[in-house]
C-alpha positions as CSV (number, residue, x, y, z in Angstrom):
1,L,200.1,7.8,59.3
2,A,199.0,6.5,62.4
3,T,198.0,8.1,65.6
4,F,199.2,6.5,68.6
5,Y,196.9,7.0,71.7
6,E,197.6,6.4,75.4
7,F,194.0,6.4,77.7
8,N,194.3,6.2,81.8
9,L,190.9,5.0,83.4
10,T,191.7,4.8,87.4
11,I,189.1,2.3,89.0
12,P,188.2,3.3,92.7
13,S,188.3,0.3,95.4
14,L,185.0,-2.1,95.7
15,T,183.7,-0.1,92.0
16,L,180.6,-2.3,91.2
17,R,180.4,-3.9,87.2
18,S,176.6,-2.5,87.4
19,A,178.3,1.0,88.4
20,P,181.6,1.1,86.3
21,A,184.4,3.9,86.9
22,E,183.8,5.5,83.5
23,L,186.2,7.4,80.7
24,E,184.7,8.5,77.1
25,V,188.1,8.7,75.0
26,A,188.1,10.6,71.5
27,L,189.7,9.0,68.6
28,S,190.0,10.4,65.0
29,P,188.8,9.1,62.1
30,G,190.3,6.5,60.4
31,R,191.5,2.5,60.9
32,L,191.7,1.3,64.3
33,V,194.5,-1.5,63.6
34,A,195.7,-2.4,67.4
35,G,194.8,-1.8,71.2
36,S,196.3,-3.3,73.9
37,V,195.0,-2.7,77.9
38,Q,198.1,-3.0,80.7
39,F,197.0,-3.8,84.4
40,P,199.9,-2.7,86.7
41,R,200.9,-5.2,89.1
42,G,198.8,-5.2,92.3
43,C,195.3,-5.9,90.6
44,V,195.6,-9.7,91.5
45,G,192.7,-10.4,89.1
46,L,190.2,-8.1,91.1
47,V,190.5,-4.9,88.4
48,H,187.8,-5.9,85.4
49,T,187.8,-3.4,81.8
50,R,185.9,-3.2,78.7
51,A,185.8,-0.7,75.9
52,L,181.9,-0.3,74.0
53,R,180.8,2.1,71.3
54,S,177.9,3.6,71.1
55,R,176.6,1.6,73.9
56,H,178.3,-1.6,72.3
57,Q,180.5,-3.8,73.4
58,L,183.8,-3.5,71.2
59,F,186.8,-4.9,73.2
60,P,186.8,-7.8,74.7
61,T,183.9,-8.9,71.5
62,N,182.4,-11.2,73.5
63,I,179.2,-9.8,75.3
64,D,179.6,-9.5,78.8
65,G,183.2,-10.0,78.9
66,D,185.9,-8.3,80.6
67,V,189.1,-7.8,80.3
68,A,191.3,-8.6,83.7
69,G,195.0,-9.3,84.6
70,E,198.0,-8.9,87.2
71,G,201.1,-6.8,86.2
72,A,200.2,-7.6,82.0
73,I,200.1,-6.0,78.8
74,I,197.3,-7.3,76.4
75,P,197.4,-6.4,73.1
76,W,195.5,-7.4,69.9
77,E,195.6,-6.2,66.5
78,E,192.0,-5.0,65.1
79,D,190.8,-4.0,62.4
80,L,187.7,-1.4,62.8
81,V,187.2,1.3,60.6
82,L,186.3,5.0,62.1
83,E,184.4,6.4,59.4
84,D,181.0,7.8,61.3
85,D,181.2,10.5,64.0
86,P,181.3,10.3,66.7
87,Y,185.0,8.3,67.3
88,L,184.5,8.0,70.8
89,L,185.0,5.3,73.0
90,L,183.5,4.5,76.6
91,L,186.2,2.9,78.9
92,Q,184.7,1.4,81.5
93,G,186.3,-0.8,84.8
94,W,185.2,-2.2,88.2
95,S,186.8,-4.2,91.3
96,D,186.5,-6.0,94.0
97,D,189.4,-4.9,95.4
98,D,188.7,-3.9,98.1
99,S,191.4,-1.5,99.9
100,F,193.1,0.1,96.7
101,P,192.3,2.1,93.6
102,H,193.8,1.0,90.5
103,T,194.6,2.6,87.1
104,V,194.6,0.5,83.5
105,T,196.0,2.0,80.7
106,W,194.4,1.6,77.3
107,R,196.0,2.1,74.2
108,F,195.2,2.4,70.7
109,N,196.7,3.0,67.2
110,V,194.7,4.7,64.3
111,L,195.9,4.8,60.8
112,S,194.8,8.0,59.3
113,M,191.7,8.1,56.8
114,E,194.2,8.8,54.3
115,G,196.1,5.7,55.3
116,V,192.9,3.9,55.1
117,L,191.9,5.7,51.6
118,I,195.3,4.4,49.9
119,S,194.6,0.7,52.0
120,R,191.8,0.6,49.9
121,E,192.4,1.7,46.5
122,S,195.6,-0.7,47.0
123,A,193.3,-3.7,47.5
124,T,191.6,-2.6,44.7
125,L,194.0,-2.7,42.4
126,E,195.3,-6.0,43.2
127,A,192.2,-7.5,43.1
128,R,191.9,-6.0,39.7
129,L,195.5,-7.3,38.8
130,R,194.9,-10.4,40.2
131,R,191.9,-11.3,37.8
132,R,193.4,-10.2,35.2
133,A,195.9,-12.3,35.6
134,L,194.0,-14.7,36.2
135,G,191.9,-14.4,32.8
136,E,189.1,-13.3,35.0
137,E,189.2,-9.7,33.7
138,L,188.9,-8.3,30.2
């Protein structure tokens, strides 16, 4: 019931934040439940990246924030329902490295819409049972 996505964003040397390398990626409808960004060795914190949806920054959450690293995978849990088309994200990256291009790898795990609906139904049933057990629902 889940779909795993992996996208490589190659960022040339001396790419400015004001003119970032970009890659538009398509996901499927459903619930985005996890993501990660992997930085190869050699980035030494000079490569930065972020993800946007409909011109709004999603990852990292803080506006004007970005993710940077060196030989690291930065994972996070997420709970973002992708119900409305387009199911697109814009990956952006820039680099202060004056010698080499670098490729960062973005990964996303999307629970299918069927799984989202089952999850919602389960939550509704659980809430009703809880209210009934507490005597709040007749």
